[in-house]
C-alpha positions in Angstrom: 30.0 -61.7 171.2 29.7 -63.5 167.8 26.7 -65.9 167.5 25.5 -68.2 164.7 22.8 -65.6 163.9 25.3 -62.8 163.4 27.5 -64.2 160.7 27.4 -66.7 157.9 28.8 -70.0 158.9 29.7 -72.9 156.8 31.9 -76.0 157.1 32.6 -79.6 156.4 31.5 -81.0 159.7 35.0 -80.9 161.2 35.7 -77.2 160.8 33.4 -74.2 160.8 34.3 -71.1 158.9 32.8 -67.8 160.1 32.5 -65.1 157.5 32.0 -61.5 158.8 29.9 -59.1 156.8 31.9 -57.0 154.4 31.0 -53.8 156.2 32.7 -55.0 159.3 35.8 -55.9 157.4 35.8 -52.5 155.7 35.5 -50.7 159.0 38.4 -52.7 160.5 40.5 -52.0 157.3 39.8 -48.3 157.5 40.7 -48.2 161.2 44.0 -49.9 160.5 45.1 -47.0 158.1 47.2 -44.2 159.5 44.5 -41.7 158.7 42.8 -42.0 162.1 45.4 -41.6 164.7 42.8 -40.8 167.5 41.3 -44.2 166.9 44.5 -46.3 167.0 43.5 -47.7 170.4 40.7 -49.6 168.7 43.2 -51.7 166.7 43.6 -54.0 169.8 39.9 -54.8 169.9 38.8 -58.1 168.4 35.8 -58.7 166.2 34.0 -60.0 169.2 34.0 -56.4 170.5 32.3 -55.0 167.3 29.5 -53.3 169.4 32.0 -51.4 171.4 34.0 -50.6 168.3 30.9 -49.3 166.6 30.0 -47.1 169.6 33.5 -45.6 169.8 33.7 -44.9 166.1 30.2 -43.4 166.0 31.1 -41.1 168.8 34.2 -40.0 166.9 32.3 -39.4 163.8 29.5 -37.6 165.6 26.9 -40.1 164.7 24.2 -40.6 167.3 23.2 -44.1 168.1 19.8 -44.4 169.8 17.9 -47.5 170.6 18.7 -51.2 170.0 20.0 -52.5 166.8 19.6 -56.0 165.3 22.4 -57.6 163.2 21.2 -56.1 159.9 21.1 -52.6 161.5 24.6 -53.0 162.9 26.0 -54.0 159.5 24.3 -50.9 158.0 25.8 -48.7 160.8 29.2 -50.1 160.1 28.8 -49.2 156.4 27.8 -45.6 157.3 30.7 -45.3 159.6 33.2 -46.4 157.0 32.0 -43.6 154.8 32.1 -41.0 157.7 35.7 -42.1 158.5 36.8 -41.7 154.9 35.4 -38.1 155.1 37.2 -37.4 158.3 40.6 -38.8 157.2 43.6 -36.8 158.6 46.8 -36.7 156.7 49.6 -38.4 158.6 52.3 -36.2 160.1 55.3 -35.8 157.8 58.6 -37.0 159.2 61.8 -35.2 158.7 64.9 -37.3 158.3 68.2 -35.5 158.7 71.2 -37.2 157.1 74.5 -35.9 158.4 77.6 -36.3 156.2 80.8 -37.1 157.9 
């Protein structure tokens, strides 16, 4: 779950804006591409589930996570996973469209 210590917060007293680390945004963006069909189920996860998302992607990328990680470590792991995902990209299946003339 997101806490004030995890993300940069700023506001005007009436509204607080929460800025996620760029690595988290990059990971989410990479997962939304069509290059990772086996990970499409992660699209429904919210950013509050980032730890679960990191664990699932790490398992897919064969990255071993061992121990406990603070926020800086999690951000670093997210950056590593983005690179691993880019290396493991699968080309989307081509679709054949048949147009029948009448």
